[in-house]
C-alpha positions as CSV (number, residue, x, y, z in Angstrom):
1,M,15.3,-258.2,104.8
2,V,14.1,-254.9,106.3
3,Q,16.4,-253.0,104.0
4,S,14.9,-254.8,101.0
5,L,11.4,-253.9,102.1
6,R,12.3,-250.3,102.6
7,Y,13.9,-250.1,99.2
8,K,10.8,-251.7,97.5
9,A,8.5,-249.2,99.4
10,F,10.7,-246.3,98.3
11,V,10.9,-247.3,94.6
12,S,7.1,-247.9,94.4
13,G,6.4,-244.6,96.1
14,V,8.6,-242.7,93.7
15,F,7.0,-244.5,90.8
16,F,3.5,-243.6,91.8
17,L,4.5,-240.0,92.6
18,V,6.0,-239.5,89.2
19,I,3.0,-241.1,87.5
20,G,0.6,-238.9,89.5
21,L,2.5,-235.7,88.7
22,L,2.6,-236.6,85.0
23,L,-1.2,-237.3,85.0
24,L,-2.1,-234.2,87.0
25,P,-2.4,-231.8,84.0
26,F,-4.7,-234.3,82.2
27,Y,-7.0,-234.7,85.2
28,S,-7.0,-231.0,85.8
29,N,-7.9,-230.2,82.2
30,V,-10.7,-232.8,82.2
31,Y,-12.1,-231.2,85.4
32,T,-11.9,-227.6,84.1
33,Y,-13.5,-228.8,80.8
34,L,-16.4,-230.4,82.7
35,M,-16.9,-227.2,84.8
36,S,-16.8,-225.1,81.6
37,Q,-13.8,-223.0,82.7
38,S,-10.8,-222.0,80.7
39,I,-8.0,-224.7,80.5
40,K,-4.7,-223.8,82.2
41,M,-1.7,-225.5,83.6
42,P,-2.4,-226.7,87.2
43,D,-0.3,-225.9,90.2
44,V,1.4,-229.1,91.5
45,G,0.9,-228.1,95.1
46,G,4.5,-227.5,96.0
47,M,7.3,-229.9,96.5
48,L,6.6,-230.1,100.2
49,G,3.2,-231.5,99.7
50,A,4.5,-234.1,97.2
51,L,7.3,-235.0,99.6
52,L,4.9,-235.5,102.5
53,L,2.6,-237.7,100.4
54,L,5.7,-239.7,99.3
55,L,6.8,-240.2,102.9
56,A,3.4,-241.2,104.0
57,Y,3.1,-243.8,101.2
58,I,6.6,-245.2,101.9
59,Y,5.8,-245.5,105.6
60,G,2.5,-247.2,105.0
61,S,3.8,-249.5,102.3
62,F,6.8,-250.6,104.4
63,K,4.6,-251.3,107.5
64,Y,2.2,-253.3,105.3
65,N,4.9,-255.3,103.6
66,L,6.6,-256.0,107.0
67,H,3.2,-257.2,108.3
68,V,2.8,-259.6,105.3
69,V,6.3,-261.0,105.7
70,R,5.8,-261.6,109.4
71,K,2.5,-263.4,108.8
72,K,4.2,-265.6,106.2
73,L,7.1,-266.4,108.7
74,E,4.6,-267.2,111.4
75,T,2.6,-269.7,109.2
76,D,5.9,-271.3,108.0
77,E,6.9,-272.0,111.6
78,E,3.7,-273.9,112.4
């Protein structure tokens, strides 16, 4: 059960990370257009920053899903 929760947290984390990195140029261009600056390709922020955000999301998602499963198990016992 725990391995399944970890896997789901990892997969959803990678999914949101990829979507965020793909949308980063769009949001950056909208911001620079609104600020009347020249449009250029944004810096992603380094792979270390992306990795840290991914790990933080995975940890939070796993803990939240584990909490939800434990609550469901407690209510089923009663």
